[in-house]
N, C-alpha and C positions, 0 to 999 in steps of 0.2 A: 114690424118688430125686427129689430136687428139683433143678431146673435154673433158673438165673436168667441172664438176659442183660442186658448193660449196653452200650449203644451210645454211644460217644463221638463227637460230631460234630467233624469237622475244620473249623476256622475258617480261612477263606481271607482273605487280605489284600484289602482293597478295590482294585479296578482303578484305577490312577491315571488322572486325567483325560487326555484325548488332547491332542496338540499343537493349538494354535489360533493363528490369524494374523489380525491386524487391520491395516488400512491407512488412512492419511489423507493429504490433500494440499490445497494452497491453489489450485492452477491447474487449473480444470476443463477447460481446453482442451488440456492435456497437451503443452505446447510446451517445447522444450529452451531452456536448461537447466531440467530438471524435478526438483523436490525431492519425494521420496516418503518418508513416515514409516511405518515398519514395526514392529510389536510382536508378539512371540511369547509365548505362555503355555504353560508346561510344568510337569509335576509337580516338586515340590521335589527338589533334588539332580540334576536333569537339566540339560543344557546344549544349546545350539543352534549350528548352523553355517549361515551365510548365503552364498548365491552369487547375484550380481545379474545375471549374463548379460553383463557387460561386462568381465570379467576381475578384478573386485574382490570381496573377501569380507569378512565380519565375524563376530564371535562374541557380541556383546552381545544381550540380549533385546530391547532397543528401539534402533533405528537410524534415522537419516535419511540416505537415499542420494540423491545427485544424478546424474541422467543428463544428461551434457553434450551428447551427440550425438543427433540424431534417429535413430530406428530402432525395431525390434521386439525387445524383450528378455523373456526368461523368467527370472524370479527364483524362488528356492526356499529354503526353510528346512528343515533336517533336525534332528531331536532325537536326543540320545544320553543313555543312562542313566548312573548314577554309575560304572559299570564300563567305559564307553566303547562299550557295545553300541548300534548304530544302531537307531533307532525309526522314527517316522513321518516322512514328507516331504510338504510342501505346496508345490505349484508354481503360479505364476500368470504371466500374460503381460501386458505393458504396451506400448502403441504410443506412442512419443514423436514428436510432429510437429515440423517445422522452424519456427523463428521468423524465417526469412528470412536474408539475408546478414548475416554478422558485422559489427558496427558499434559504435562508442563514441558514447554520447549524454551530454549534460550538461543537468541541470536546475538552474537557479539559484533558490534560495529566498532572495530579496532582502528586506532590511529597511532601516531607517534606519541607515546606517553599518555594516552588517554583511551577510554572505552565508553561506549554507551550500550546499555543492556536492553534488549527488547524481548518480550514474551510472545511475539508473533509466531503463529504456527501452533500455539497451545490450543487445546480443546477443553473447555470447562462448561458444563451444563448447569451453571448456577451463577447468580450475580456476585460480584465482588471485585476488589482491587488487588492486583498482584503486588507482592512485596519483593523487593530486590535487595540483595546484599552482596558486597564485596568484602571478603575477609571478615565476615560477621558484622560489618558496618552497613546499616540500611542506607540506601541511596535513592535518589529520584531517577526517573527514566530519561536523564539528560547525560551529556558527556561529563565524565569525571576524570580527573588526573590520577594516573597510577604510576608509581615509581618502577624502575627496573627490578625484576625478580618475580617469584611465583605469586600467583593470586588465585583465590578460590571464589567462584561466583555461585550463588544459590538464588533460586526463585521459589516462591510458594504462591499458589493460586487457589482460591476457594472452588471446590468441586461439589458435585451433587451429593457425594458421600464422604466429604472431608477434604483436607488440604491435598493438592497436587504439588509435588516438589521435584526439582531437578537441580543437580549440582555438577559443575564442571570446573576445570582449572586451565589456566594459561600462564605463560611466563613472558613478561614484557622485557624487551631489550632495546638498545639504542637503534632507532630507525631514522633514516635521512631521506629527504625528498628533494625535488627540484621543480619549481613552478615553471622554469624556462623549458625544461624537458617536456613537461605536460603540455605547455602551450605549443611546442613544436609538433608534438604528436597530433594535436587538434588541427594544426595548419596542414600537415601532411595528409591527414585523413580527408579533410575537406578538399584538398587539391586533387586527390584521387577521385573523389566524387565529381568534382567540377570537370575533370578531364575525361569522364566517362570510362573509367578503368573497366576492362572486360576480364572477369574472373576466369573465363575459359581460355581465351587467347593470351591472357596475361600481358595486355598492352592497352594503351589509352585509345580513344577515338570513338567510344560509344556515346550514348545519350548522357548529357550532363545531369547530375542530380543536385538538388539544393544542399547547402551546407548544413551541418549539424550544429545545434546550439548547446553549449556547455551548460550543464545543470548541476547545482550545488548538491542536491540530494543524491543524484547518481554518482557524483564525486565521492560522497560518503560511502556508498555501496562499493565503489571501485577500490577505495582505500582500505576498506574492511577486508577485501579479498587479497590485495597485495600484501598488506600487513600480516594477514593470517598465514599466507604462504611463507613469508619471511620468518615469522616467529615459530611456526609449527613444522616447517619443512615439507609440506605437501605440495603437489602440483596437480590440482584437480579443480573442476568447477564446484564440486561439493566439498565444503570445509570439513576437515577431520577434527577441528576444534569443537564445533557445535552442530555439525550436520547440516548447516544451512546451504541452500541452493542459491543461484543468482537471483531468482525471482523473490525468494524470501528475504534476502539481504536488501533488495530494492524496496520491497513493501515495508520492511522494518524502518526505513527512513521516513515513511509517511507519505511518499508520493504515490499517486494512483496512475497506473499505466496499463494499457491493454496488451502490450507485447514487450518482451525483454530479450536481449541477447548479450553474451559476454565473451570477450576475447582475453586470453591470458598469455603471458610469455615470461620467461626467466632466463637470465644470463646475457641478454643483449646489452651492449654498452651504450648505444646511442638511439635517439628517436628514429633516425632513418633506418637503422638496422632492424628495429623491431617492426616498423611499418612494412618494410620489405618482407620480413618473415610472414606477416599476416597476409599481405597482398598476394603472395605466391603460394598461399595455402587456400584451397578451394573453400572450405567451410568458413575460415576466418575472413576471407575476402567477401563472402556472401553477406556477412554481418556488416562489414564496412560499407558495402554498396546496397544495403538493405533499405527497406521503406521505413526508416526511423527518422525522427526529428530531433531527438535529444541525445546527448552523450555525457558520460561521466568518465574521468580519467584519473589514473594514479600511477606514479612512479615511486617505488620504495627501494632504498638501498640499505642492505644490512651487510657490511663488509666482511663479517666473520663467518659467513655461510659459503657453501660451494658455489651457488649461482650468483650471489651478491646482489643482483638487480632483479626486481619483480615489477611487471607491468600489467595493468588491467584497463580494458575499455568496457564500459557498460552502455548499451544502447537501449533507448526507450521510445515508446510512442504512446502518448496519452489517449 
């Protein structure tokens, strides 16, 4: 008698990959309102359900969720297979800090005969779209032309207990620039870096530094500062028009940078004279020779003022 056996192996379907979650965010201080980008990975044919811990939910694989109020939140994502059977759940906790009292802020990105209004720096613990007005005319958050003379700017932002409002004024006047002067400032700045200018000994010969690249958004921030000084008569890194700082003006242009510095000057007639003023000043020289990669430049001339010329360098590093 002959016996033969034949064993047939049962082939099992591969186990689908588990639920995975990735997060990203821009604000490392976790201050409200805080935007959190969440992305879930699931096997093909599966779906997800999000719960954010603030009463809101979503079903997309990738979502951006904004926590408007300070507090401690537990968010979770749950997977479901193609038949609706629940699978894994991943939960995480996030603590959102307060940004202080709710307030509306205005940043004026001024230029020759134009302005762009930003509400950067405002704190609102509620969703909503800011409304911007010049002389009671509603405008978009883009550059708009403004004639010489006084102008009234107002913004309103939905807050947790009602509208947050801020009003300020500025007077536009004839302003003149020079692209040739700005280009020369760039060339002299990069020449000092290439020559290894030493801020302590005030002479060349140190390690060479790479050239700075001119950036359009930093140019806008630099022009806002030069124009602000020319129009309002202040000489400070903090604007007396809107209270903006160099960092706030840069952020209002939409660029993301980790580090910012600003050099200002007034009264110098030529690019070489303003660069000499900065290079022979310890703090200004440190900015020129700093570990930056980008630069914005502005020269503004308002002939009917005491100083007449207003210069700004804005340095940035992404």
